[in-house]
ROFI-440570 format. One line per field, with one value per residue (C-alpha): residue number from 1; residue in one letter; x, y, z. Coordinates in steps of 0.02 Angstrom, whole numbers, plus 50000, padded with zeros to 5 digits. Last residue first. Layout:
<vofis>
seq	NUM  ...
type	A  ...
x	X  ...
y	Y  ...
z	Z  ...
</vofis>
This chain:
<vofis>
seq	191  190  189  188  187  186  185  184  183  182  181  180  179  178  177  176  175  174  173  172  171  170  169  168  167  166  165  164  163  162  161  160  159  158  157  156  155  154  153  152  151  150  149  148  147  146  145  144  143  142  141  140  139  138  137  136  135  134  133  132  131  130  129  128  127  126  125  124  123  122  121  120  119  118  117  116  115  114  113  112  111  110  109  108  107  106  105  104  103  102  101  100  99  98  97  96  95  94  93  92  91  90  89  88  87  86  85  84  83  82  81  80  79  78  77  76  75  74  73  72  71  70  69  68  67  66  65  64  63  62  61  60  59  58  57  56  55  54  53  52  51  50  49  48  47  46  45  44  43  42  41  40  39  38  37  36  35  34  33  32  31  30  29  28  27  26  25  24  23  22  21  20  19  18  17  16  15  14  13  12  11  10  9  8  7  6  5  4  3  2  1
type	R  Q  Q  L  S  A  I  T  R  A  L  Q  N  N  L  Q  D  L  E  H  A  R  R  R  D  R  E  H  L  E  A  D  M  L  A  A  G  L  L  H  G  L  R  E  I  V  F  L  Q  A  A  D  P  R  T  A  S  R  L  V  L  R  G  P  T  G  S  F  A  A  I  A  T  T  C  R  W  H  S  G  D  P  E  V  I  P  K  T  V  P  E  P  E  P  L  A  S  G  P  G  Q  W  S  I  W  T  N  G  R  R  R  R  V  E  V  L  E  C  G  T  V  A  R  V  S  S  A  F  V  R  M  V  S  E  V  H  H  R  D  F  M  L  M  S  L  V  M  L  E  Q  L  G  T  L  T  R  R  L  D  L  E  D  G  A  Q  Q  L  E  A  F  G  E  G  T  G  Q  S  S  P  D  P  R  A  A  S  W  R  S  R  T  M
x	48421  48415  48247  48319  48458  48336  48225  48373  48432  48257  48247  48414  48355  48191  48284  48399  48250  48162  48315  48321  48135  48161  48304  48203  48052  48161  48233  48058  47999  48149  48109  47929  47990  48109  47969  47854  47987  48027  47843  47817  47973  47922  47752  47837  47954  47808  47709  47866  47891  47712  47728  47893  48068  48190  48319  48490  48415  48467  48377  48363  48251  48213  48166  48007  48015  47918  47824  47833  47919  47876  48016  47991  48047  48200  48230  48396  48409  48569  48696  48739  48603  48443  48303  48148  48056  47940  47803  47815  47993  48081  48257  48398  48573  48686  48720  48881  48827  48937  48880  48732  48728  48630  48611  48564  48491  48487  48352  48284  48322  48287  48304  48420  48421  48547  48598  48506  48503  48345  48238  48111  48082  48236  48348  48280  48310  48484  48472  48301  48351  48510  48414  48284  48423  48512  48353  48329  48163  48152  47990  47926  48065  48028  47842  47877  47992  47858  47727  47843  47883  47696  47670  47810  47739  47568  47642  47741  47589  47481  47610  47626  47436  47429  47564  47472  47310  47396  47471  47302  47220  47353  47339  47262  47314  47338  47524  47654  47769  47631  47597  47767  47791  47832  48016  48069  48178  48062  48069  48254  48371  48494  48679
y	46390  46575  46555  46424  46540  46683  46567  46509  46689  46741  46592  46640  46820  46760  46644  46787  46902  46765  46746  46935  46938  46792  46882  47044  46949  46864  47033  47108  46958  46976  47162  47119  46988  47117  47246  47118  47068  47249  47287  47143  47187  47371  47323  47237  47384  47509  47409  47387  47576  47605  47473  47544  47495  47476  47615  47617  47527  47381  47307  47131  47089  46907  46794  46695  46506  46431  46528  46692  46772  46915  46973  46926  47030  47042  47187  47203  47321  47411  47412  47230  47164  47148  47059  47117  46991  47059  46938  46789  46732  46582  46551  46624  46552  46644  46831  46924  47096  47244  47364  47304  47135  47084  46898  46762  46594  46467  46369  46509  46671  46647  46791  46880  47068  47118  47248  47404  47548  47594  47753  47661  47769  47880  47734  47624  47752  47720  47532  47522  47625  47522  47359  47402  47448  47283  47185  47272  47345  47497  47597  47470  47525  47711  47684  47578  47714  47848  47739  47700  47885  47922  47777  47838  48015  47945  47844  47991  48105  47977  47952  48141  48157  48023  48113  48279  48194  48121  48292  48375  48244  48269  48459  48476  48337  48152  48136  48189  48039  47922  48030  47990  48114  48025  48022  48074  47929  47883  48060  48029  48152  48241  48212
z	45858  45903  45989  46107  46164  46192  46294  46399  46426  46480  46599  46678  46698  46774  46893  46948  46974  47073  47186  47215  47257  47376  47466  47476  47545  47676  47731  47741  47843  47959  47981  48029  48154  48229  48242  48325  48450  48490  48512  48634  48735  48736  48805  48953  48982  48976  49105  49211  49213  49268  49406  49475  49418  49564  49552  49467  49318  49209  49058  48990  48843  48817  48674  48661  48652  48508  48378  48286  48437  48557  48672  48854  49002  49113  49235  49325  49474  49521  49665  49631  49518  49618  49524  49430  49320  49187  49137  49018  49042  48965  49032  48931  48935  49057  49048  49012  48955  48999  48865  48763  48686  48535  48552  48433  48480  48340  48250  48142  48230  48413  48533  48654  48682  48815  48944  48886  49010  49102  49109  49001  48846  48853  48899  48759  48622  48550  48574  48490  48339  48317  48343  48211  48090  48124  48089  47922  47863  47975  47989  48116  48235  48215  48240  48396  48464  48440  48526  48671  48692  48702  48823  48936  48935  48980  49124  49191  49180  49271  49408  49431  49438  49573  49674  49658  49714  49868  49910  49889  50001  50135  50129  50303  50419  50383  50414  50286  50300  50246  50093  50016  49875  49713  49673  49500  49440  49298  49226  49201  49285  49175  49202
</vofis>
């Protein structure tokens, strides 16, 4: 199994003392954090482009589910959001969660031997949805930043896909009405 870039441990400067090399070790740790954050943001940007390129909700979810681990270092547990007046859920492996409570910032909680991270998914209006991920290690600040942004981008991509689906339905309905109108006009002209 390959190790996620998120699980790379940062050197602990407190265990190294304050002697010669301490500043270099601190700087190396800071550079590692910066590289991890930038890599996470690049992957987040690529995933968001892939999601916005899809015009069906199920296509967005398939792209998201197949990429979430690479972007966040976490496995997908659940995506739960409102569609119309009902809650819908796309469940990852092993999901059995209670009804959603509104979240605005990522919440990290122990989950057996893992950590569960819940964040908001953007919504048109009303209660936002939730994205639930699980990780073997506690997500750090950079990881939580990426997870929170991912929730916003997922919500926006799903709203965009819903608008495309609605536009296709309306275009189909208009085509049917135009065909019916054309038949009515042709019938009237034959009289």
